[in-house]
C-alpha positions, -999 to 999 in steps of 0.1 A, spaced: 891 -183 234 864 -189 261 841 -163 247 845 -176 212 836 -211 224 806 -197 243 794 -179 213 799 -209 190 780 -232 215 751 -207 217 750 -204 179 750 -242 176 722 -245 202 701 -220 183 706 -238 150 698 -271 166 667 -257 183 654 -242 151 661 -274 132 641 -294 157 612 -269 153 614 -266 115 580 -283 112 565 -255 133 581 -228 113 569 -244 80 534 -245 93 535 -209 105 549 -197 73 521 -213 54 493 -198 76 508 -166 93 487 -144 115 502 -113 98 513 -96 131 549 -95 145 559 -122 170 583 -113 199 607 -135 219 593 -153 250 557 -141 245 551 -147 207 518 -131 199 507 -131 235 507 -93 236 475 -93 215 456 -105 246 465 -76 268 438 -53 281 404 -61 295 383 -93 293 365 -77 264 398 -69 246 409 -105 251 376 -118 237 379 -95 207 415 -107 201 404 -143 204 376 -137 178 400 -119 155 421 -151 154 390 -169 141 385 -142 115 421 -146 104 417 -183 102 387 -179 80 406 -156 57 432 -183 52 407 -210 43 400 -223 78 436 -225 93 456 -197 109 487 -199 132 500 -178 160 526 -182 188 517 -181 225 551 -180 241 573 -206 223 542 -228 215 526 -227 180 488 -228 179 469 -237 147 434 -220 147 409 -243 130 376 -229 116 370 -253 86 345 -281 95 363 -307 75 396 -300 92 379 -297 126 363 -331 122 397 -347 115 416 -331 144 387 -335 169 387 -372 163 425 -376 161 438 -352 188 420 -360 220 445 -346 245 437 -312 260 465 -286 258 483 -289 291 498 -254 290 463 -239 293 444 -267 311 469 -268 340 454 -236 353 419 -250 353 431 -282 368 445 -263 398 408 -258 408 388 -285 391 415 -313 391 412 -341 366 374 -339 361 359 -353 330 360 -321 310 396 -313 315 413 -346 323 442 -362 303 430 -389 280 442 -417 303 419 -405 330 391 -392 308 385 -424 289 377 -447 318 357 -420 337 337 -412 306 326 -448 305 314 -447 341 297 -413 336 280 -419 302 251 -440 315 241 -413 340 235 -389 311 212 -412 290 178 -398 281 159 -420 306 178 -404 335 175 -369 320 137 -372 317 136 -376 354 152 -342 359 126 -322 339 103 -318 370 133 -303 388 140 -279 359 103 -270 359 102 -264 397 133 -243 398 124 -223 367 90 -215 383 108 -202 414 129 -180 390 98 -166 373 83 -158 407 115 -140 418 113 -120 386 80 -104 396 100 -78 414 116 -68 381 86 -68 359 78 -33 345 107 -17 365 134 -11 340 167 -26 332 182 -54 354 208 -81 352 191 -114 341 224 -132 349 218 -130 386 186 -149 382 195 -175 356 228 -185 372 211 -192 405 184 -212 387 210 -234 369 230 -238 402 199 -249 421 189 -272 393 222 -289 389 228 -292 426 195 -309 431 200 -333 401 237 -339 406 241 -337 444 205 -344 455 205 -313 478 183 -282 476 204 -251 482 177 -225 475 203 -202 461 176 -184 441 163 -170 474 196 -153 481 211 -146 446 246 -144 459 256 -179 470 292 -182 482 301 -208 456 287 -188 427 305 -157 438 338 -176 443 336 -195 411 329 -163 390 359 -146 406 382 -177 402 371 -181 365 382 -145 358 417 -151 372 421 -183 353 409 -167 320 434 -139 324 463 -163 332 455 -186 303 461 -158 277 490 -141 295 522 -160 289 541 -139 314 518 -154 341 526 -190 332 556 -189 356 543 -196 391 568 -173 407 555 -144 386 519 -152 393 526 -153 431 539 -118 429 505 -105 416 473 -96 435 456 -123 415 473 -151 434 456 -144 468 422 -140 451 428 -173 433 438 -192 465 409 -178 485 382 -186 459 397 -221 454 395 -228 491 358 -217 491 350 -239 461 367 -270 474 353 -265 509 318 -265 496 321 -297 478 342 -316 504 315 -309 530 288 -320 505 305 -352 496 311 -361 533 274 -356 540 263 -376 510 286 -406 518 273 -406 554 237 -405 541 242 -434 517 261 -454 543 232 -451 568 206 -460 541 187 -427 547 177 -420 511 148 -396 509 134 -407 476 138 -434 450 153 -411 423 191 -414 423 212 -383 416 243 -382 394 264 -383 426 245 -413 439 252 -432 407 289 -421 408 294 -433 443 278 -467 437 304 -480 413 331 -463 433 334 -494 454 349 -512 424 366 -482 409 377 -471 444 372 -434 437 385 -413 466 367 -382 479 392 -361 459 383 -379 426 346 -377 433 351 -340 441 368 -335 407 340 -351 388 311 -334 407 329 -300 407 336 -303 370 300 -311 362 284 -285 386 308 -257 376 306 -263 338 269 -272 340 260 -241 360 280 -217 338 273 -233 304 235 -237 309 233 -202 324 253 -185 296 233 -203 269 200 -195 284 209 -159 292 222 -152 256 190 -167 242 169 -144 264 189 -114 251 184 -124 215 147 -129 220 145 -95 237 161 -79 206 140 -98 180 103 -95 189 92 -113 157 111 -144 168 99 -141 203 63 -140 191 69 -171 170 82 -189 201 52 -178 221 28 -190 194 45 -224 196 42 -224 234 5 -217 231 1 -246 207 16 -269 233 4 -254 266 -26 -233 256 -33 -205 280 -24 -227 310 5 -224 333 8 -262 339 41 -277 346 65 -285 317 70 -322 312 96 -341 293 70 -350 267 65 -313 259 102 -306 251 104 -324 217 73 -305 205 91 -271 210 111 -273 177 112 -236 170 123 -228 205 151 -253 201 161 -237 168 162 -203 186 185 -218 213 207 -234 186 210 -202 166 219 -183 197 246 -209 205 259 -206 170 265 -168 174 275 -169 210 289 -204 220 296 -204 257 329 -221 250 341 -202 219 372 -223 215 389 -254 230 426 -262 229 442 -296 221 477 -310 217 491 -328 187 509 -359 199 514 -376 166 518 -365 129 484 -356 114 478 -349 77 449 -326 71 424 -330 42 442 -302 23 476 -320 26 489 -298 54 510 -317 80 507 -310 118 537 -322 137 538 -334 173 542 -305 197 519 -282 178 487 -271 197 453 -267 182 426 -242 188 393 -255 177 377 -222 171 339 -227 173 331 -190 172 349 -188 138 335 -222 125 300 -209 132 307 -180 110 322 -199 80 304 -184 50 310 -215 29 287 -235 52 263 -208 67 258 -184 38 264 -147 34 239 -139 62 262 -156 87 260 -127 112 223 -125 111 201 -141 138 180 -165 118 167 -195 138 150 -209 107 184 -221 94 182 -249 121 149 -262 107 168 -279 79 198 -303 78 233 -289 81 258 -293 53 284 -308 75 281 -322 111 311 -303 123 300 -269 112 280 -266 144 298 -275 177 287 -253 206 294 -283 229 326 -293 212 328 -322 187 334 -359 184 341 -382 214 354 -354 236 322 -334 233 303 -322 263 286 -351 280 260 -328 294 249 -312 261 213 -327 262 211 -318 299 218 -281 290 193 -280 261 165 -296 282 172 -272 311 172 -242 288 140 -252 270 122 -258 303 134 -225 318 126 -204 287 92 -221 283 81 -209 318 98 -175 314 81 -167 280 47 -179 291 47 -154 319 68 -124 306 76 -104 275 113 -99 271 124 -64 261 159 -49 254 174 -26 280 163 10 276 200 20 274 203 4 240 189 27 212 166 10 186 192 13 158 217 -7 178 195 -37 185 206 -56 155 243 -50 163 265 -78 177 265 -80 215 295 -69 235 312 -100 248 341 -108 271 364 -138 278 358 -153 312 367 -190 303 331 -190 291 320 -163 266 298 -138 286 280 -105 280 299 -74 291 268 -58 306 257 -89 326 229 -98 303 208 -67 310 172 -66 297 137 -56 307 105 -77 313 68 -70 314 40 -93 325 26 -110 294 -9 -110 309 -23 -83 332 -24 -96 367 -56 -93 387 
């Protein structure tokens, strides 16, 4: 009798569970992935393997979504994700579903806390209002001299690589972006470019790899399982280094401001964040969350976008020469500093950057939660509890909006208006887009202007000519990155005396 009751109770629980989730099953049946789903992990097994394997699997989800008209579904553990690659649908859900997916974001928040990029809506909304004025164009213009100074340092460091074969451009561009953002955000000069292996950058790269692996591995969602792996100690050690760096910096900045010892009149982002903190009463932890979020994302996003652009220019000499011709029109043969007035004139360079970000968006996808019923333009209903993957890599390859040459590198497509505003979203879309998008573009344009006026970019010798037009090998590391650390070659554009 006992076993019969136990069986009946279990059967009833299963029926009730499936009844409560019938909206999920209906959605999945309408847009299936086409691969078997297993208990506990769902389709999580497709993300096993290397960082490159995970990136390929993530991109395959985008392809499957495109094949189903812009929507495709898969299970990650017991949670259903709808992969969105149709701009019209993306526009609706990006404006309606603002909450980040907690199941994935909680791993990032263990390091970055509730910074603007990853915070729940109730924290994000008031902090965005405080932060938005600091990213207006007037303030950004003041940072161009810093971008110029730091990019000139980078070009000087690159002298040692000119004409000497393949090397990793990543090591140079990431220290450039780190120095630039620390000087603009924190008001401190770290001179990381003179060392190339700053403790923070090394720790952040290692920490990001752990987070990326955990985000796409449902079996690592349980803390007790994660603690049994070798990843746990690496994660804790790198997190301690990251937090220690910013805690020390914030203490020094508060002491400096309290004493009135300000070295110049230009206020950094951190200065402007601390000023209203008397009213908002931001603690050191909250300030650390915001600064850490901006510096971490700003360093990585700007570096990835600039590095991918350099790779594409090295593989497309015709495009590179068109950029150089434009630079000559603006700068002549001089090596004068780049000013903010120069940047709007570099329209083709900006088109090159945008086309690179279309093909290789640093954040290939973001995840959101559905907290209320949402009806999509095609009549499909998303029920609360569903998760969304706004798949920008796939959206940027939607043939309906980009044409049959969607895989080709053709910057000219950005010299004309887009068909739909949501078809291009390398910095996300709508009100939860990246607040530092203009910062990243201005930094990249300044850096590449100085780089290309001094050097010719060439593909690595290890890549045969017939492979130059092939897609780059990429990996998932929270950001999308190049498997071969952005290898290329450079030569002096003008013979040195």
